[in-house]
C-alpha positions as CSV (number, residue, x, y, z in Angstrom):
1,M,-14.3,-25.5,-40.0
2,L,-16.4,-24.5,-37.3
3,G,-14.7,-25.6,-34.7
4,S,-11.5,-23.9,-35.3
5,F,-13.5,-20.9,-35.8
6,L,-14.6,-21.8,-31.8
7,Y,-11.2,-22.6,-30.4
8,F,-10.4,-19.6,-32.5
9,T,-12.5,-17.4,-30.1
10,F,-12.6,-18.5,-26.9
11,R,-8.4,-17.8,-27.5
12,R,-8.9,-14.1,-28.2
13,Q,-11.3,-14.1,-25.1
14,R,-9.0,-16.3,-22.4
15,M,-6.0,-13.2,-23.6
16,S,-8.2,-10.3,-23.3
17,N,-9.4,-10.9,-19.9
18,V,-5.8,-9.9,-18.8
19,L,-5.5,-8.2,-15.7
20,P,-3.5,-4.6,-15.8
21,F,0.0,-4.7,-13.4
22,Q,-0.9,-2.9,-10.0
23,K,1.9,-1.6,-7.7
24,P,2.3,-3.8,-4.6
25,V,1.2,-2.0,-1.6
26,K,4.0,-0.8,0.5
27,A,2.9,-2.6,3.6
28,K,4.4,-1.8,7.5
29,G,5.7,-5.0,8.3
30,L,7.0,-4.5,11.9
31,C,5.5,-0.8,12.3
32,Q,2.8,-2.0,13.3
33,H,3.7,-3.6,15.6
34,G,6.2,-0.4,17.0
35,F,9.0,-1.4,15.9
36,H,9.4,1.8,14.0
37,K,12.6,2.8,12.2
38,W,13.3,6.5,12.9
39,K,15.5,8.6,11.3
40,I,16.0,12.5,11.8
41,W,14.1,14.4,9.0
42,Q,14.6,18.4,10.6
43,D,17.5,18.8,13.4
44,K,17.0,21.0,16.1
45,Q,13.8,23.0,14.9
46,F,12.7,25.8,17.1
47,D,9.8,25.3,18.7
48,V,7.8,28.2,19.3
49,Q,5.1,27.4,21.8
50,Q,7.7,24.9,23.8
51,G,10.0,27.0,23.7
52,K,12.8,24.1,23.1
53,L,14.6,23.1,20.7
54,V,13.1,19.7,19.2
55,T,14.3,16.9,16.8
56,V,11.7,15.7,13.9
57,L,11.9,12.1,14.1
58,R,10.2,10.0,10.8
59,C,10.0,6.6,10.0
60,E,11.4,5.1,7.1
61,R,9.3,2.9,6.6
62,C,6.1,3.8,6.6
63,G,6.6,7.5,7.2
64,E,4.4,8.3,11.0
65,Q,7.0,11.4,13.0
66,K,7.3,12.5,16.4
67,V,8.9,14.6,17.9
68,K,11.9,14.7,20.4
69,A,12.4,17.8,22.9
70,Q,16.0,18.4,23.9
């Protein structure tokens, strides 16, 4: 009787230590080495400081932005 009690107690402890699922972190991959996947985010926006039309480019993978003057 004591053996079955210890078996069920151990089994309950082991089942209660299940960790909750965590979403995987979005890895940058190629972006770490400078190989971004640029996509036009806002086309032909006027920049007051430069006095020019600019295009805002955004990387699809990591979200980094760069501005290209026209």
